[in-house]
N, C-alpha and C positions, 0 to 999 in steps of 0.2 A: 468836623470830627470824622475819624475813620472807624472801622469796626473794631480795631484794637482798643480805642478809647471806649467804645460802647460796651464791648464784651468784658473788658478787663476792669471797667470802673462803673460806667453809668447804669448798666443793667443791674449791677449789684446794689447801687444806691437806691434804685427804684424799688427793689425787692425788700430792702431793709429800712425804708423811710418810716419815720415816726415823729412825734412832737419834739423829741430831743435831738433830732438829726439836723445838721446844718450843711448846706451845699453852697460852695463859694465859687463864683466866676472870677478867676484870678487875673484881672486885667493889669494889675501892677507888675505881675511876673512877666507879662508880655513886653514890658519896657526894657528888659535885659537884652533884647535883640532889636535890630533896625526894623521899625514898622511905621508906616504912614499914619498920622493921626486919624484921618478919615477911615482908613482900613481898620484901625483898632476899634473905633466906635461901632462900625458895622459888624465886626467879628464878635464884639461883646454882646450885641443884641442877638446875633446868630446863635451864640452859645446859650444864652438865656432861653431863646425859643426852642433850641434843640433839646435842652434838658426838660422843658415843659412837655414837648412833643413825645419824648421818650417815656414820660410817665411820672416825673416829679410833680407832686401836688403841693403848691405853695400854701394851701390851707392846712396841710398836715405837717410837712417839714418846713424848714426855713431856707429859701433860695435867695441869694443876694449877690451883689456885685462888690468885690473887695474894696475898690477905691471909694465907694460911697460910705464906708465905715472907717473914718480916719484913724481910729485907734490901732488898726492893723499896721500902719506905717510907724506909729508911735511905739507900739510894742516891739517892732522889729529893731528899733534903736536900742531899747533896753536890753534886748537879747544879744545884739551885736557887742554890747559892752560886757557880756558874759562869755561869748564864743571866742575862740582863738583863731588866728590866721592859719595856723598849721592844720587844724581840723577842717577848715573850709577848703583849703588847697588840696586836701586829699579826696574831696568828693569826686566820684568817678564821672558824673555828668559834667562837672566843671572842667575836668581835665580833657574830656572828649570835645566839648564845645569850644573851649578856649583855644585848643590846638587848630581849630578850623577858622579862627578869626584873627585878623590883625587888629591890635589895639582893642581888645575886648573891654566891655564896660565893667566897672566895679560891681554893678548890680548882679552880673553873672556869677561873681564870686560869693556875694552875700545873700542871694535870694533864698538859699536854703534856711537862712535865719528868719527871713520874712515868712517862709512856709511854716517854720516852727511856731511863729506867732499866730499864724492863721489857725493852727490846731489848738494851742494852749489857751487862747482867748475864750474858748468855748468849753473849758473844762472837759475836753473830749476824753472819753474812756477807750473808744475803739476808733481806728482809722482804717477804712478800706484802702488798701495800698497795692499798686501794681508791683511786679517783681523789681522793676528798675527804680522804684522809689523807697525800697527798704532802707537804704543807706541814709536817706534824708530823714526817715522816721526815727532811726537810731540816733541821729544828731538831735532831733527834737527831744527824745527821751533823756539824752545826756545833758542838754541845756536845762531841762526842767529839774533834773535831779541836782545839778550843780547850783542852780538858783536856789532851790529849796534848802540845800545844805548851807549855802552862804548867807541867805537872807531870811530863812525861816520858811515854814510850810506855806506855799503860795500856789503852786500849780499841781493839777492832776497829771500824773505820768501816764501817757497813753500807750496802748498796745495796738499792733497792726494785725489785720487779717487779710489773707489773700484768697480769692475765689478758687474753687477746686480745679477749674479748667480755664484755659484761655486767659490766665493772668498776664501772659506775655505773648500776644499774637505776633507772629513773625511776618516779615516781608515775603510776599508770595514769590518774588523772583530771587531774593537772597535770604533764604530761611535761617541763615546764621545770625541775622540781626533783626531786631524788633521792627514791626510796622511803624513808620514814622511820618509825621507831616513835613519834616524839614529835610530829610535826606533819603526819602524813598525813591526807588526807581518808578518810572511812569506806570508800569503795570503791577507794582508791588503793593499798593495800598487800595483798599476798597473804601470809598467814602460813603457816609450814610445816605447822601443824596445823589449818588451816581445814578445815571440812567440804567435801566435793566440790561440794555445791550452792553454797556460798559462793564457792569458787574459780571455778566456771563463771560465776556471776553477775558477779563482778568482771572477768573477762576479757571477757565479752560486752559489758559496759558501758564498757570501756576507751575513752578518747578517741582518735579517729584524725583524719580530715580529710574533706573533701567531694569530692575529685577522683576517688576510686574506683580509682586506679592503685596496684597493689601493687609498691612498690619501696623499696629501702633508701636513705634520704636523711635523715640525722639533723637537718640544718638546716631543710629545707623540710617534712619530714614526721616531726616528733619523736615523736608518739604511736605511729604505725605502726612506725617504726624501733625504738622501745623494745620493742614486741611481737616484732619479728623478732629482736632481740638476745636476748630471753628464750628464744624458741624455739631459737635457735642454741645457747645455753648448755646447754639440757637435751638437745638432739638431737646436738650434736657437729659440726654443719656451719656454714658461714658464714651470716650474715644474708642476704647476697646470694643464696646458693643457696636458702635458704628462700623468698625472695621469688619465685623462678622457678616455684615449685610452685603458686602461687595467682593467681587472677584476681579473686577477690572477698574483701573484708575478712571477711565473715561466715564463710566456709569456713576462713580462717586462724584466726580466733578460736576456732571450734569445735574444731579440731584442737589448738590450743595449750592450751585448757582441758583436753582429754583427756590431753595429754602431761604437763602439770603434775600433774594428779591421779594419774596412773599413776606418775610419778617420785617423788612425795612419799609415796605409800601405804606402802612398806616402811620408810621412815624413821619415820613416825608409829607404826607397829606396834611397832617396836623401842623407840622412846621410851617408849611406854606400859608395856612390860615393865620397862624400867629404872627408871622412876619408881615402880613398884610394889614395888621392892626397894631401900629406902634403905641397907641394910647394904652392898649391893654398890657403890652409889655412893660411900659413905664409904671403902670399901676402895680404890677407884680413886683418890679424892682423896688418901688417905694415901700411897699408892704414888707418886703424882705429886709430892707434897710432898717426899718423901725424895729423889727423883731431882733435882728442881729445886734444892733446897737444896744438894745436893752440888756442883752446877755454879756456882750464883750466889754462894754464901758466899765462896769464894776470890777471885772477881772483886771483890766489895765490899771485902774486906780489902786487896786490891791497890790499889784506888782510895783507900781511907781512909789507907793508909800513904803513898801518893804525896802526899796533901794535908797530911801531918804529924800525923795522929791516931795516938795510941799505944795 
């Protein structure tokens, strides 16, 4: 994960976790792209360990791996029989990703339906969603309402909420696009477990502008405003307030690098402890599987019965 994932999603999940919260490691979604089986297994465990290290408590919320709860795939099929080809083809992420691939997988087109099932299986009322996922949440709402109208009241129709800052952390080198694991420039993304020297280098080389005035202005100063939003999200104050502290870009960057390094250090330390104990990770996954299945299975059966399956 990079800091865009952490600030835009995970940090918010940790703050809002409660006994009714469900956090899912979406390993089935990863199959939409080319990935080695061994890599997928390792990255799934990495993700579980990272979420735990960031502060998700499996005794409070439910943390689970998607593929270990089979009704996710089953629900996806029910919803695919409610969705239309046209609305899936209009998904912005599908259009962007399919344009970069030859012979893209059908799952790339249909995975927003699987995502809808991920949400609807838990009678979710609120979904913490990044700016780039709003369209997928709207599809989820549309499918839930269509299903309810056609087959009777079955699903809770969820709403989304976006954190006040850093919902969309941008690439440090190309601030016109979001920070990304798949298409980022080498210096564009800060990963949670980068070495301190790497973090400092990436922040200090971040693109800004030439007028030298420190102010928050996403349209006219996207690079600098991105740094201010990152600072804001780690420090807990507004980007505008951060801007008032500085007169020079270099001083801002130096302090931001130190803040990021200091903030990520305990997460990295805890992550390394967890990855060194695979038995503990499996115990957490098994516990989450049991809790998630107990909630999701009745919802799937409710939907299946509504559609006429016996």
